[in-house]
NUSEGU-941037 format. One record per residue (C-alpha): residue number from 1; residue in one letter; chain; x negated, y, z negated. Coordinates in Angstrom, 2 decimals. Example, Ala and Ser with C-alpha at 12.3 -4.5 7.8 and 13.67 -1.06 7.14 Angstrom:
SITE    nr   rest   kette         u         v         w
SITE     1      A       A    -12.30     -4.50     -7.80
SITE     2      S       A    -13.67     -1.06     -7.14
//
This chain:
SITE    nr   rest   kette         u         v         w
SITE     1      M       A   -151.98    175.14    -19.44
SITE     2      N       A   -152.30    174.15    -15.79
SITE     3      A       A   -152.38    170.72    -16.39
SITE     4      S       A   -149.11    170.56    -18.69
SITE     5      L       A   -147.07    172.75    -15.87
SITE     6      A       A   -148.17    170.25    -13.55
SITE     7      S       A   -147.29    166.91    -15.80
SITE     8      A       A   -143.85    168.89    -16.29
SITE     9      S       A   -143.49    169.62    -12.52
SITE    10      I       A   -144.15    165.86    -11.83
SITE    11      L       A   -141.45    164.77    -14.10
SITE    12      L       A   -139.26    167.05    -12.87
SITE    13      G       A   -139.58    165.60     -9.28
SITE    14      R       A   -139.30    162.31    -10.88
SITE    15      R       A   -136.22    163.07    -12.82
SITE    16      N       A   -134.51    164.78     -9.78
SITE    17      A       A   -135.50    161.90     -7.34
SITE    18      I       A   -133.78    159.33     -9.85
SITE    19      C       A   -130.48    162.13     -9.87
SITE    20      N       A   -130.51    161.99     -6.26
SITE    21      I       A   -130.74    158.38     -6.24
SITE    22      F       A   -127.60    158.02     -8.50
SITE    23      A       A   -125.67    160.36     -6.74
SITE    24      G       A   -126.64    158.70     -3.34
SITE    25      L       A   -125.17    155.45     -5.08
SITE    26      A       A   -122.07    156.93     -6.38
SITE    27      A       A   -121.03    158.64     -3.30
SITE    28      V       A   -121.42    155.24     -1.52
SITE    29      A       A   -119.65    153.39     -4.32
SITE    30      A       A   -116.98    156.43     -4.34
SITE    31      G       A   -116.46    155.48     -0.51
SITE    32      S       A   -115.94    151.99     -1.10
SITE    33      A       A   -113.58    152.24     -3.67
SITE    34      S       A   -111.40    155.14     -1.94
SITE    35      Q       A   -111.81    152.62      1.25
SITE    36      A       A   -110.21    150.04     -0.70
SITE    37      Q       A   -107.70    151.70     -2.37
SITE    38      T       A   -106.29    152.95      1.02
SITE    39      T       A   -106.09    149.51      2.49
SITE    40      Q       A   -102.94    147.63      1.64
SITE    41      P       A   -102.18    143.75      1.48
SITE    42      A       A    -99.75    142.46      4.38
SITE    43      E       A    -97.10    142.24      1.73
SITE    44      E       A    -97.40    145.97      0.44
SITE    45      K       A    -95.42    148.17      2.91
SITE    46      P       A    -95.78    151.64      3.28
SITE    47      C       A    -92.96    153.79      1.72
SITE    48      T       A    -90.61    155.51      3.55
SITE    49      S       A    -90.86    159.05      4.08
SITE    50      P       A    -88.04    160.17      1.41
SITE    51      N       A    -90.15    157.70     -1.03
SITE    52      Q       A    -93.83    158.45      0.16
SITE    53      A       A    -94.77    161.02     -3.12
SITE    54      R       A    -92.41    159.06     -5.79
SITE    55      T       A    -94.75    157.38     -8.64
SITE    56      S       A    -92.20    156.69    -11.11
SITE    57      I       A    -89.25    154.01    -11.13
SITE    58      H       A    -86.40    154.35    -13.61
SITE    59      Y       A    -83.52    152.20    -14.19
SITE    60      V       A    -80.37    151.53    -17.15
SITE    61      L       A    -79.79    148.02    -16.53
SITE    62      D       A    -77.42    145.58    -19.06
SITE    63      F       A    -78.04    141.93    -19.27
SITE    64      N       A    -76.31    138.79    -21.24
SITE    65      A       A    -78.58    138.10    -23.50
SITE    66      S       A    -80.17    139.66    -26.76
SITE    67      P       A    -82.80    141.86    -27.10
SITE    68      E       A    -84.67    138.64    -28.90
SITE    69      R       A    -84.02    136.54    -25.78
SITE    70      F       A    -84.85    139.27    -23.56
SITE    71      H       A    -88.32    140.62    -25.68
SITE    72      Q       A    -89.18    136.38    -25.20
SITE    73      A       A    -88.35    136.09    -21.56
SITE    74      I       A    -90.93    139.04    -20.74
SITE    75      L       A    -93.74    138.14    -23.35
SITE    76      D       A    -93.30    134.25    -23.62
SITE    77      A       A    -95.39    132.45    -20.68
SITE    78      K       A    -93.29    129.39    -20.69
SITE    79      H       A    -90.18    131.51    -20.65
SITE    80      F       A    -91.39    133.89    -17.96
SITE    81      A       A    -92.40    131.10    -15.75
SITE    82      E       A    -89.00    129.61    -16.13
SITE    83      F       A    -86.92    132.48    -15.02
SITE    84      S       A    -89.60    133.89    -12.31
SITE    85      G       A    -90.42    130.31    -10.92
SITE    86      M       A    -94.06    131.38    -11.00
SITE    87      P       A    -96.92    130.46    -13.71
SITE    88      A       A    -97.87    133.05    -16.44
SITE    89      T       A   -100.41    133.26    -18.88
SITE    90      I       A    -99.49    135.98    -21.56
SITE    91      D       A   -101.19    136.98    -24.82
SITE    92      A       A    -97.91    138.50    -26.92
SITE    93      S       A    -99.87    140.73    -29.15
SITE    94      A       A   -100.68    144.41    -28.73
SITE    95      G       A   -104.12    144.56    -26.92
SITE    96      G       A   -103.34    140.82    -25.57
SITE    97      A       A   -104.08    140.29    -21.40
SITE    98      F       A   -101.21    138.74    -19.25
SITE    99      S       A   -101.18    137.19    -15.77
SITE   100      M       A    -98.11    136.95    -14.14
SITE   101      F       A    -96.77    135.50    -10.95
SITE   102      G       A    -99.76    133.18    -10.51
SITE   103      G       A   -102.34    136.25    -11.17
SITE   104      L       A   -100.61    138.16     -8.71
SITE   105      I       A    -99.81    140.84    -11.76
SITE   106      Q       A   -102.42    141.79    -14.58
SITE   107      G       A   -102.19    143.72    -17.21
SITE   108      R       A   -102.59    144.38    -21.15
SITE   109      N       A    -99.72    145.23    -23.55
SITE   110      I       A   -100.12    148.25    -25.20
SITE   111      E       A    -97.88    148.71    -27.68
SITE   112      I       A    -95.28    145.54    -28.87
SITE   113      V       A    -92.10    146.74    -31.40
SITE   114      A       A    -90.42    143.39    -31.99
SITE   115      N       A    -87.37    143.19    -29.84
SITE   116      Q       A    -87.03    146.67    -29.14
SITE   117      R       A    -90.00    147.91    -27.04
SITE   118      I       A    -92.80    146.45    -25.06
SITE   119      V       A    -95.44    149.02    -23.12
SITE   120      Q       A    -97.69    147.54    -20.64
SITE   121      A       A   -100.60    148.73    -18.66
SITE   122      W       A    -99.65    147.19    -15.38
SITE   123      R       A   -101.49    146.36    -12.17
SITE   124      P       A   -101.25    144.16     -8.96
SITE   125      A       A   -104.35    141.95     -8.34
SITE   126      S       A   -104.60    143.67     -4.71
SITE   127      W       A   -105.19    147.25     -6.37
SITE   128      A       A   -108.64    148.32     -6.33
SITE   129      P       A   -110.52    147.96     -9.72
SITE   130      G       A   -109.17    150.16    -12.61
SITE   131      V       A   -106.19    151.53    -11.24
SITE   132      Y       A   -103.65    150.75    -13.75
SITE   133      S       A    -99.80    152.02    -13.97
SITE   134      V       A    -97.67    152.00    -17.10
SITE   135      V       A    -94.27    149.62    -17.48
SITE   136      H       A    -91.71    150.45    -20.29
SITE   137      F       A    -89.35    148.20    -21.68
SITE   138      E       A    -87.08    149.63    -24.06
SITE   139      F       A    -84.38    147.17    -25.52
SITE   140      K       A    -81.07    148.41    -26.97
SITE   141      P       A    -78.08    146.01    -28.30
SITE   142      G       A    -75.35    146.54    -25.94
SITE   143      S       A    -71.55    145.58    -25.60
SITE   144      A       A    -72.76    142.09    -23.56
SITE   145      G       A    -76.00    141.68    -24.48
SITE   146      T       A    -78.99    144.14    -23.96
SITE   147      S       A    -79.13    147.25    -22.51
SITE   148      L       A    -82.74    147.86    -21.06
SITE   149      A       A    -84.26    151.53    -20.29
SITE   150      F       A    -87.07    150.70    -17.86
SITE   151      D       A    -89.75    153.17    -16.76
SITE   152      H       A    -92.49    152.41    -14.35
SITE   153      T       A    -94.70    155.20    -14.20
SITE   154      G       A    -98.32    156.42    -12.73
SITE   155      F       A    -98.58    153.79     -9.81
SITE   156      P       A   -100.35    155.17     -6.29
SITE   157      S       A    -98.11    157.33     -4.44
SITE   158      G       A    -96.78    155.39     -1.12
SITE   159      L       A    -95.91    152.20     -3.48
SITE   160      Y       A    -92.55    153.30     -4.35
SITE   161      D       A    -90.50    150.68     -2.38
SITE   162      H       A    -92.63    147.99     -2.05
SITE   163      L       A    -92.43    148.15     -6.26
SITE   164      D       A    -88.83    148.99     -6.50
SITE   165      W       A    -88.18    145.71     -4.38
SITE   166      G       A    -90.62    143.73     -6.75
SITE   167      W       A    -88.75    144.89     -9.76
SITE   168      K       A    -85.09    143.93     -8.30
SITE   169      N       A    -85.84    140.59     -6.38
SITE   170      R       A    -88.89    139.38     -8.92
SITE   171      Y       A    -87.56    140.58    -12.33
SITE   172      W       A    -83.82    141.77    -12.39
SITE   173      G       A    -81.98    139.47    -10.28
SITE   174      P       A    -83.80    136.27    -11.88
SITE   175      L       A    -83.72    137.85    -15.47
SITE   176      K       A    -79.44    137.72    -14.45
SITE   177      K       A    -79.35    134.26    -12.95
SITE   178      Y       A    -81.71    133.23    -16.04
SITE   179      F       A    -79.40    134.91    -19.08
SITE   180      A       A    -75.83    133.67    -17.39
//
């Protein structure tokens, strides 16, 4: 019986040592991840205090294009590159991966309803690995073409001003010119 207790004690000691090693490695990794998350590239400027805590953006916009044409501009790599002026690789199926603006934006299509809705897991390449936000395009035929209800949610706090600027200057402005 004493030999069994000694064996059990050795096994528990080994198990505790292994657990402590993994806990230490996890702490180091968590420290690296949190440090990487707080470091922002030069192009990502911190938010102004009124927008510091905001983690969502909402727009309702009208475009001079059909819902079909708008859908195509977002999910077809050739059309995306034409309006944005930057290369894109887009798998337009649900679950398909995309890389836009020469790899600066990455993600996956979560839901696609042809000419009505696109939902994407979306992230700048500069974010910590595994950090994604959700982008939701909802298209409806409007009097002049397409009415877009757009939501970008779940992004890290402190990035509202940067992302808001990007949507206005990299998507909405160029798309309005593209559809003119």
